[in-house]
C-alpha positions in Angstrom: 63.2 26.4 20.2 61.8 27.8 17.0 61.6 25.8 13.8 62.1 26.6 10.1 59.2 25.9 7.9 59.1 26.2 4.1 55.6 26.2 2.6 55.3 25.8 -1.2 51.8 26.3 -2.6 50.6 25.1 -6.0 51.1 27.7 -8.8 47.8 28.6 -10.4 47.7 29.0 -14.2 47.2 32.8 -14.9 44.4 32.1 -17.4 41.3 33.0 -15.3 40.2 34.2 -11.9 40.4 32.1 -8.8 37.5 29.9 -7.7 36.6 28.0 -4.6 38.2 24.8 -5.8 41.5 26.6 -5.8 41.0 27.9 -2.3 39.9 24.6 -0.8 42.5 22.6 -2.6 45.7 24.5 -1.6 45.6 28.1 -0.7 43.4 28.3 2.5 45.1 25.2 4.0 48.5 26.6 3.4 47.6 30.0 4.9 46.1 28.4 8.0 49.2 26.4 8.4 51.5 29.3 7.8 49.6 31.6 10.2 49.8 29.0 13.0 53.5 28.5 12.6 54.2 32.2 12.5 52.2 32.6 15.7 54.3 29.8 17.3 57.4 31.9 16.6 58.7 29.7 13.9 60.5 31.0 10.9 58.1 30.6 7.9 58.6 31.2 4.2 55.4 30.7 2.2 55.9 31.1 -1.6 54.0 30.6 -4.8 53.2 32.5 -8.0 51.3 32.7 -11.2 52.2 29.8 -13.6 52.7 32.0 -16.6 53.5 29.4 -19.3 51.9 26.4 -20.8 48.8 25.6 -22.9 46.1 27.1 -20.6 47.7 30.5 -21.1 48.2 30.3 -24.8 44.7 28.9 -25.3 43.2 31.9 -23.5 45.4 34.2 -25.5 44.4 32.6 -28.8 40.8 32.9 -27.9 41.1 36.6 -27.1 43.6 37.4 -29.8 46.1 39.0 -27.4 49.7 38.1 -26.5 50.1 35.5 -23.7 51.9 38.1 -21.5 48.8 40.3 -21.5 46.7 37.4 -20.2 49.3 36.6 -17.5 49.6 40.1 -16.2 45.9 40.6 -16.0 45.2 37.5 -14.0 48.3 37.9 -11.9 47.0 41.2 -10.7 43.6 39.6 -10.0 45.3 36.9 -7.9 47.2 39.5 -5.8 44.0 41.4 -5.1 42.2 38.2 -4.1 45.0 37.1 -1.8 44.9 40.4 0.0 41.1 40.5 0.3 40.8 36.9 1.4 43.8 37.1 3.8 46.1 34.6 2.1 49.4 35.6 3.6 52.2 34.8 1.1 55.7 36.0 1.9 56.1 36.2 -1.9 53.7 35.5 -4.7 55.6 36.0 -8.0 55.4 34.7 -11.6 57.4 32.4 -13.7 58.1 35.2 -16.2 60.9 36.7 -14.1 64.6 36.8 -15.1 65.3 35.2 -11.7 63.1 32.2 -12.4 64.7 31.7 -15.8 68.2 31.8 -14.3 67.3 29.4 -11.4 65.6 27.0 -13.8 68.7 27.0 -16.1 71.0 26.4 -13.2 69.0 23.4 -12.0 68.8 22.1 -15.6 72.6 22.3 -15.9 73.1 20.6 -12.6 70.9 17.7 -13.7 72.6 17.6 -17.1 76.0 17.4 -15.5 74.9 14.2 -13.7 73.6 12.7 -17.0 70.0 13.0 -15.8 69.1 15.1 -18.9 69.6 13.7 -22.4 68.4 14.2 -26.0 66.2 11.7 -27.8 63.4 11.6 -30.3 59.8 11.5 -29.3 56.4 11.4 -30.9 54.7 14.7 -30.9 51.1 15.6 -31.9 50.9 17.6 -35.1 47.9 19.2 -36.7 48.0 19.0 -40.5 45.0 21.3 -40.8 46.8 24.1 -39.0 50.4 23.2 -39.8 51.6 23.3 -36.3 52.9 21.1 -33.5 50.4 21.0 -30.7 51.0 21.5 -27.0 49.9 18.3 -25.1 46.9 20.0 -23.5 45.5 20.9 -26.9 45.0 17.2 -27.7 42.0 15.3 -26.4 41.2 11.6 -26.5 40.5 8.4 -24.7 42.6 7.7 -21.5 44.4 4.4 -21.9 44.1 3.7 -18.1 40.4 4.5 -17.2 38.9 4.9 -20.7 37.7 8.5 -19.9 36.7 9.9 -23.3 37.9 13.5 -22.8 41.4 13.1 -21.3 43.9 15.8 -22.0 47.2 15.0 -23.7 49.2 15.8 -20.6 47.0 14.3 -17.8 43.7 12.6 -17.3 41.3 14.7 -15.2 39.4 11.5 -14.3 42.1 9.2 -12.9 45.0 11.6 -12.5 47.4 9.6 -14.8 50.2 11.6 -16.4 50.0 11.1 -20.2 51.4 12.0 -23.5 49.3 12.6 -26.6 50.6 9.4 -28.1 48.9 7.5 -25.2 45.4 8.7 -26.1 42.9 6.7 -28.1 41.2 8.6 -31.0 43.2 11.8 -30.5 41.9 15.1 -31.9 42.5 18.8 -31.9 39.2 20.5 -31.0 38.7 24.0 -32.3 35.4 25.9 -32.1 33.6 22.6 -31.4 35.1 20.8 -34.4 37.4 17.9 -34.2 40.5 18.1 -36.4 42.8 15.1 -37.1 46.1 14.7 -35.3 49.2 13.1 -36.6 52.0 11.8 -34.5 55.5 12.9 -35.7 59.0 12.2 -34.5 61.0 15.2 -33.3 64.1 15.7 -31.1 63.6 16.7 -27.5 65.4 16.8 -24.1 64.4 14.2 -21.5 64.6 13.9 -17.7 65.9 10.4 -16.8 63.1 9.9 -14.3 63.5 6.1 -14.5 66.9 6.4 -12.7 65.2 7.5 -9.5 62.6 4.7 -9.0 64.4 2.7 -6.3 65.6 5.8 -4.4 62.1 7.3 -4.6 60.4 4.1 -3.5 62.7 3.8 -0.4 62.1 7.4 0.5 58.3 7.3 0.1 58.1 4.1 2.2 59.6 6.1 5.1 57.0 8.9 4.9 54.5 7.3 7.4 53.2 10.8 8.4 51.9 11.4 4.9 48.1 11.3 4.3 47.2 7.8 3.3 45.7 8.9 -0.1 49.0 10.7 -1.0 51.3 7.9 0.1 49.2 5.1 -1.4 48.8 7.0 -4.7 52.5 7.6 -4.9 53.5 4.1 -4.1 51.1 2.7 -6.6 52.5 5.1 -9.2 56.0 3.9 -8.5 55.0 0.2 -8.6 53.9 0.8 -12.2 57.4 1.9 -13.1 58.7 5.3 -14.1 59.2 6.5 -17.6 61.7 9.1 -18.7 59.8 12.4 -19.4 60.3 14.9 -22.1 61.1 18.3 -20.7 60.9 20.4 -23.9 58.1 21.1 -26.3 57.5 22.7 -29.7 56.3 26.0 -28.4 57.1 29.7 -28.8 55.8 30.8 -25.3 57.8 29.7 -22.3 61.4 29.6 -21.0 64.1 29.1 -23.5 66.0 25.8 -23.6 69.6 26.1 -22.5 70.8 23.9 -25.4 72.0 24.6 -28.9 69.6 23.9 -31.7 66.5 24.3 -29.5 65.7 27.9 -30.3 62.3 27.0 -31.7 61.4 25.0 -28.5 60.7 25.8 -24.9 61.1 24.1 -21.5 58.0 22.1 -20.8 55.9 23.9 -18.2 55.6 21.0 -15.7 59.4 20.9 -15.4 60.0 24.6 -14.8 56.9 25.3 -12.7 58.0 23.2 -9.7 61.3 24.9 -9.8 59.3 28.0 -9.0 59.3 27.1 -5.3 63.1 27.4 -5.4 63.2 30.5 -7.6 60.6 32.3 -5.6 62.6 31.7 -2.4 65.7 33.1 -4.1 63.7 36.1 -5.2 62.3 36.6 -1.7 65.8 36.7 -0.3 67.0 39.2 -2.9 64.0 41.5 -2.3 64.7 41.6 1.4 68.3 42.5 0.8 69.7 39.2 2.1 70.7 37.3 -1.0 71.5 34.1 0.9 68.5 34.1 3.2 66.8 31.4 1.1 69.6 28.8 1.6 68.7 27.6 5.1 65.1 26.8 3.8 66.6 24.6 1.1 69.9 23.4 2.4 69.5 22.9 6.1 68.2 19.4 6.9 66.4 20.6 10.0 64.0 22.6 7.8 60.6 21.0 7.2 59.2 21.7 3.7 55.5 21.3 3.0 53.8 21.4 -0.4 50.1 22.3 -0.5 48.5 21.1 -3.7 45.3 19.5 -5.0 45.2 15.7 -5.7 45.8 16.2 -9.4 49.2 17.6 -8.6 50.4 14.7 -6.3 52.8 13.0 -8.7 54.5 16.2 -9.6 55.3 16.9 -5.9 55.9 13.3 -4.6 57.8 11.9 -7.6 59.0 14.4 -10.2 60.1 17.3 -8.0 61.7 15.0 -5.4 63.6 13.2 -8.3 64.8 16.6 -9.6 66.0 17.5 -6.1 67.7 14.1 -5.7 69.5 14.6 -8.9 70.6 18.1 -7.9 71.8 16.6 -4.6 72.1 19.9 -2.6 68.5 20.6 -1.5 66.2 18.9 1.0 63.3 16.7 0.0 59.7 17.5 0.9 58.7 16.7 4.4 55.1 16.5 3.6 52.7 16.9 0.7 49.3 17.3 2.4 47.3 17.2 -0.8 43.6 17.7 -0.7 40.9 16.0 -2.7 38.5 17.9 -4.9 35.8 20.4 -3.8 32.5 19.9 -5.7 29.8 22.5 -6.0 26.2 21.8 -5.3 26.7 18.1 -5.9 28.4 18.5 -9.2 32.0 18.7 -10.3 33.3 22.3 -10.7 33.4 23.4 -14.4 34.9 26.8 -15.3 33.8 26.4 -18.9 30.2 26.0 -17.9 30.4 28.7 -15.2 29.6 26.0 -12.6 32.0 27.8 -10.1 32.0 30.4 -7.4 34.6 33.0 -8.4 36.6 34.4 -5.6 36.5 38.1 -6.8 32.7 37.8 -7.2 32.3 36.3 -3.7 34.4 39.1 -2.1 32.4 41.8 -3.8 29.3 40.5 -1.9 30.4 38.9 1.3 33.2 39.2 3.9 36.2 36.8 3.8 36.0 35.0 7.1 32.7 33.3 6.7 34.0 31.7 3.5 37.3 30.8 5.2 35.3 29.2 8.0 33.0 27.2 5.8 35.7 25.9 3.6 38.0 25.0 6.6 35.1 23.2 8.3 34.5 21.3 5.1 38.0 20.7 3.8 38.4 17.7 1.4 41.4 16.4 3.4 40.6 12.7 2.9 37.8 12.6 0.4 36.0 14.9 -2.0 33.8 17.5 -0.3 30.8 19.5 -1.5 30.1 23.3 -1.2 26.5 24.3 -1.1 25.1 27.8 -0.6 22.5 26.5 1.8 25.2 24.9 4.0 27.3 28.1 3.8 24.3 30.1 5.1 23.6 27.5 7.8 27.2 27.5 9.1 27.3 31.3 9.1 24.1 31.6 11.1 24.3 28.6 13.4 28.0 28.4 14.0 29.6 31.8 13.4 26.7 34.0 14.5 24.8 31.9 17.1 27.7 30.0 18.7 31.0 31.9 18.4 29.7 35.4 17.7 27.0 35.2 20.3 29.4 34.0 22.9 31.7 37.0 22.3 28.9 39.5 22.1 26.9 38.5 25.2 30.0 38.3 27.4 31.4 41.6 26.3 28.1 43.4 26.3 27.4 42.3 29.9 30.8 43.3 31.0 30.7 46.7 29.3 27.2 47.4 30.7 27.5 46.2 34.2 31.2 46.6 35.1 32.0 50.2 34.1 33.3 49.2 30.7 36.2 47.4 32.3 37.4 43.8 32.9 35.7 42.6 36.1 37.7 41.4 39.2 37.1 37.6 39.4 38.0 37.2 43.1 38.4 33.5 44.0 37.5 31.2 41.1 35.1 28.3 41.8 35.3 24.7 40.6 33.2 25.3 37.4 35.3 28.4 36.6 38.6 26.6 36.9 37.2 23.6 34.9 36.3 25.9 32.0 39.6 27.6 32.0 41.3 24.2 32.1 39.3 23.3 29.0 40.5 26.4 27.2 44.1 25.6 28.0 43.6 22.0 26.8 41.9 23.2 23.6 44.9 25.4 22.8 47.1 22.3 23.1 44.8 20.1 21.2 44.4 22.6 18.4 48.1 23.0 18.1 48.6 19.3 17.9 46.1 19.0 15.1 47.6 22.0 13.2 51.1 20.5 13.5 49.8 17.4 11.8 48.0 19.4 9.2 44.6 18.1 10.4 43.0 21.5 10.0 39.3 20.5 10.2 40.1 18.8 13.5 41.8 21.9 14.8 38.8 24.1 13.9 36.4 21.6 15.5 38.4 21.9 18.8 37.9 25.7 18.8 34.2 25.5 18.1 33.9 22.8 20.8 35.4 25.2 23.3 33.0 27.9 22.2 30.1 25.5 22.8 31.4 24.6 26.2 31.7 28.3 27.1 28.1 28.9 26.0 26.9 26.0 28.2 28.8 27.4 31.1 27.2 30.8 30.7 23.7 29.2 30.5 24.4 27.3 33.7 25.8 30.3 35.6 23.4 32.9 34.1 25.4 36.0 34.8 22.5 38.2 33.7 20.7 36.9 36.7 23.7 36.9 39.0 24.3 40.6 38.5 21.0 41.4 40.1 21.7 39.5 43.3 25.5 38.8 43.5 27.5 41.1 41.3 30.8 39.6 42.5 29.6 36.2 41.2 28.6 37.7 37.9 32.0 39.3 37.6 33.7 36.0 38.3 31.5 34.2 35.6 32.2 36.9 33.0 35.9 37.1 33.8 36.1 33.3 33.3 34.3 33.5 30.0 36.6 36.3 28.9 39.5 33.9 29.5 37.9 31.5 27.0 37.7 34.4 24.5 41.4 35.1 25.1 42.1 31.6 24.0 39.6 31.6 21.1 41.1 34.7 19.5 44.4 32.7 19.3 43.0 29.3 18.1 40.6 30.9 15.7 43.3 33.3 14.2 44.7 30.9 11.6 41.2 30.3 10.3 39.5 33.7 10.8 42.3 36.3 10.9 40.1 39.3 10.4 37.6 38.4 13.0 40.3 37.2 15.5 42.0 40.6 15.2 38.7 42.4 15.9 38.1 40.1 18.9 41.7 40.9 20.1 40.8 44.6 20.0 37.4 44.1 21.6 39.2 42.4 24.5 41.1 45.7 25.0 44.4 44.6 23.4 46.5 46.7 21.1 48.7 45.7 18.2 48.5 42.7 15.9 47.3 39.4 17.3 49.9 37.4 15.4 52.6 39.1 17.5 51.0 37.7 20.7 52.3 34.1 20.2 50.4 30.9 20.8 49.5 31.6 24.4 46.3 32.2 26.3 47.3 35.4 28.3 45.0 36.6 31.1 42.7 39.6 31.2 43.7 42.3 33.5 41.0 43.3 36.0 40.1 46.9 35.7 41.5 47.2 32.1 39.2 49.4 29.9 37.2 47.8 27.1 35.8 49.3 23.9 32.1 49.2 23.1 31.2 45.7 21.9 30.2 45.2 18.3 29.1 41.9 16.6 31.8 39.9 14.8 29.4 38.4 12.3 26.2 39.2 10.5 23.3 36.8 10.1 22.3 36.0 6.5 18.7 35.6 5.2 18.0 32.1 4.0 17.1 33.6 0.6 20.8 34.3 0.0 21.3 30.6 -0.8 18.6 30.6 -3.5 19.9 33.9 -4.9 23.5 32.6 -5.2 22.5 29.2 -6.5 20.5 30.9 -9.3 23.7 32.5 -10.5 25.5 29.2 -11.2 25.8 28.0 -14.7 
């Protein structure tokens, strides 16, 4: 029986191109998971979009001297191109600038307000006397009160992940062109989310989530034990969604509040676009639906505390089933830094290399339980030793020998021997094991299962030596190659979520038509006598000098 799976993926700020930290943190894991479930025949909705409001956008716009909308539109187009080239298969990737998003956000606001979960109160806000302006939280920098990190932002500490307000910071300042400007704290009226009202309900709910990753669950429980504070949901800004309250014409909805609502508004927009306005409802109102939120670890509290609280207050929508947040991806032993150009930008990568080797390397090195490190030398090694020499070589030597020695057709296996049946049994078991790992969002584990099967098939070929068999016992060679082809039939399926472009090419090299995702999660047998196209390598070997060349471009 098919399942219904909602996949929400973190909304990237549209203030710069995507980099590998984004891909490893949320987008590749979500895509692998979505592709698997679609292949299983499940009903999948994967949504996200460009986070169009907030300080990162206005800071970029200020620096360029252009309107914030121009910045958003430019990078939103870049995101869409990157998703297509990298194979990130959103059902909808939209923006938070749409009329639909504003309407859905206002509807949820009013629902929370009707339950007395939104109220007005005064708060202390950062103000720059030098520039005569109230400052967005992210514009303020200072010392984190929790970990003493000296360059914490006014909205969140990048070092310990704590959610902050500018008033929490020690020695706060507004940095402009390398100069520190003093910050005053002034009282102003704002709207608040009564987050404190949900502490006990959230704690009881999180305790039940035994399937969550330990880092996500432990972080969330620790956060709850410290107690929840009501959070302001408006700011003194002129860029963002209008506040649905009188007297707030000079303020906007705080971006963290409206951005998470984007999962809901994107689902509503997806349904409207397909001409079925209510198609989103089962994904949000049916308790049998499982919803997953793929985010980086800095986004954990927004998706395990704040968004669930908002859903609890609204009362009609299902809570997250899982938040498989990843840790950080470092680069060449150092933390990624976009300001210092210590990053690998996705558009630049795709201008030079194909997508699947990157997808493979990141998937094999996902920071699922701890921070991981991307190095160009390891990228080259994995490409050459694993994709080319293990998986690609298996495909090419099997299909080349079949094409050359069996009239370009699938050989007749006759009666399989013990070694043949054993390998096919391993292929069937690998499909089950990979599926089990993917269901549990243990993606590295699933990929390792597939590569383990490829290694087993290579060992089988080395033992059977069909290139020798064909000289003395062609029937035996046909049996060996047919058996190896059955492994390839399995590998095209288990590799598809990770390597969609290469899996599709393998699907075609095996003489199959159509799209591989339409096949379903099944092994399927080769048909003896079926014609095969001329084999071509799936992957290209890289020279070791590539690592030095790409490393030299960093910074």
